[in-house]
N, C-alpha and C positions, 0 to 999 in steps of 0.2 A: 502494499499500498504506498503512497504518495504521503510523504512526511512533509509539512510545512514549521519553520522553526522561525519566529520572527526574530529573535536577537540572539546572538550566543555571548557568554560571558568577557567582557572587555572587548566585544564588538563597536560598540554603541555608548560615547561617554556620556554621563548625565548633562541631560540639557537643563539652563538654568531657567526659572521661571519669569514669566514675561509680563514686562508691565501692563497696565492696562489698555489697549485702544494699540499696540505695540501691534507691526505685523509680524510674520514669521519671516524670517531671511532666510538664505540658502547659503550655508558656510561655503565659502571658497577655501580648497586645498592649495596651503602654502607650500608644499613639495612637490615635485615633479618627477616621478620616478622615470626612469632610463626609457624612450619611447621604440619600437620598432622601426625601421626605417623602410622606404616605397622601393621594390626592385626596379630593375630596367625593365624599360617596356620591350615585349616580347611580340612576334608575330607567329599566333597558331590559328588552324583551322578543324573544327567538329563539325562534324553530320549530326543529325539530331539522336542520331544511334550511338553516338558515341560521347556525348554531354549529357551531364543533370546541372539544373542551376537550381541554388537553394538560398535559406536568408536566415538570419539569426536577430537577435535583437538582446539589446539591454532595458533592462524595464527598470523604469526607476519610479518610487513613491517619494514626491516631489515634497512633501508637507514634513516627514521625519529626515531629510535626507540621505536615504537608503536606496539601494537596486536590490533586485532579485539574480541570486546566483544558486545553481542548480550544484549537487552532490550527488554521484551514482554510488549508493549504500553498501555495494559489494564493491565495485574496485577503486570505491575514496578516491576519487578525482574530482577536481571542482572544472565548473563548463558553465555557459551560460547557453540557453537555449537556442537550436537553431533544426533545420533539416529541411528536406526537399521541396518546393512548392508542388503543389497540385496541378498534373497538365490542363491547360487553361486557368490559373489562375494567376493575378497579377503578384507580383515578387513581393512586394510592400504589406500586400495582405497575408501573402504567404508566412512572413516574418512574424504576422500579429497572430495568425493562428500554431503557427509551431512554439512561441511565448507560451501560449495559453496551452498548451496540450502536453509540453513537457514541465511547466512550471506550476500549472493550474490557477495561473492570475491571468484574469481580464485585462487586456492593456491593446492600447490604440499609438501607434507612429505618433513622437512631438517634434512640430516642425522647430528647429533650428539655425541658427547663424554659422555656418561652415566654411570654408572654402570649395569650392568644387568647379567641375569643367562642363555644365550642362547650360545651353543658352535660354534664356526666358524669349517667350514667346515676341517676336519680330511685329506684332500687328501694331501701328500707332494710335487703333483706336480703345487698346486693351487698360484696362482699370490700371493704377499704380501699383506693383506687386510689392507682395513681402519680403523682406527681406530673408524670412526664415523657410526653410526647406527640409523636406523629410527626402532626404538622399541619405545613400549609406556612407558611412564614414571610413569604413573598410571594405576592400574586397578580395577575397582571397581566391589562389587558385591551387586546386590539391587536387593530385593524380589520384583515380580511384585502381587505377588499375596500368598494364602498360597502353592500353591504346582508349582507356576513358577517362574522362575530365572532368570536375566537378567545380565550379565557380559559386561561391558563397559571398553572399552581402549583406553587411553587417549594419542594421540600422536602431534607432535610437526611439524609446517609445518610454510612454506611464503608464501607470495604475490608471482603472478608467475610476473616474471620480463615483459615490456612493449612489447619485441618482440614474446616473446609467447604467452602474450596476444591479440597482434596483427594479429596472426596467426592463431587463434580459435576464434574471434569475429565476429563468424556466429550468427544465431539467439540463442537465450538463454531460457530456461524454464527446468523445470524436463523433458521432453522428448526430447529434446536436448543435455542433457550434456554429454561434450568430457572430458575425463580423459585426464591432462595435460601431457605433457613427464616427465619425473621422473629428480630432480636434478644432473647434470653432475658429474661423480666421479673427475676430475679434476678440477672444477672450486672451486677457493677461497671463502671465503665469501667478500673479499676486492675486487676481482675482480665480484664478482654478483652487490656488491653494486655501482660499476663503470658502470654496465649498466643499470641505470638509470638516467635521466638527472637531475641538482637540483632543486629539491622540487616537485621530480614526485609524485602524487598521484595514488596508485592502483585504477585499473577501475572498479566501482560498476556496478551490472547488477538487473537490475531490473525485478521483477516476476519472482525469482525463487524459490519461494514457492510452495511445493506439498499438501498443504492443509489449512484451511481456518485460523487453529489457529498460522501456520508458515506466514501466511501474514500479520500476527500484529506484528512479531519481527521487532524491528529498527536495525541497524550495527552501531555500532560506534569504533572508533580509537582513543583508548586512550594511554597515556603514560606507562608504564609499572606499576608507582607505582599509578596511579589511578586506572588503572585496578584492582590489587591487593585488593584496596581498595573497590572497587564494590563488588568481588566476596569473600570478605572476611569471614571466617569463614565456606568455600567450599573447598573439595580438588581442584575443577578448580584455584583457588589462587593460590594452589603450583603447578599447571601445569605451570601455567602462569610463578613464578618465577623458578622453574627449568627449563623450556624451557630458558627462557632466559639467566641464568645463565650457560647452557652448549653454549649456543650461543657464547657469551663471550667469553669463556673458546676454544668453536673451533679458533675462531679469532686468541687469544692469540697463540695457539698452530701452527697455519698457520704462523702467524708473525715467531715466533721463529724459523722454519723451513725454513724459507726465505732465 
């Protein structure tokens, strides 16, 4: 059975009591662990029978400054949820679904401000576009065999607010998965955090695994620092780092514009 642990000893430092009417702030990491570097561009070609496309996600609970990390209860290793997208499925939506199936937490991609190379629409009649996007923060090319290639896109997401969770809280499980509504364009992070009462814990769904191995996964809500330590030496650690840095940057940009 999949287990969820909301915090481990020493993972989350005690939070000081907030003064009345003081808004909840997002702590900024002061230290930066060594980050992996991008590899040199390559030229390669794969037909549909030799290519698998997958997606993974770092799911943040904004109000408590924590992120969901999975642990294999038998293999004892830590990882972020990920997997193959379904045929015909949008890759970003596949990331959300895999995040739900492997962690048990409903999630939706969170628009953030990151450097990327995707063009914006060229239509001059288009409205002013937001600087926040739902683009992969990392992409990995992983060989599955001597002739088969796996392409993995890593996204940033958030746990859904209580109202959204309540509206979708019917039967759960792999056959009952529902894609959540997307993050509203006009909702700031300050407003988003205010949608949760003090001390709210994201709802964890049981039995969302789609196979016997996934049923052995545990879900842990860890501090950003603790998550990076568990994932140290992997691209996933930098997914967490980049995601949280971008979230803090979005908050700062929105606060300046108020």
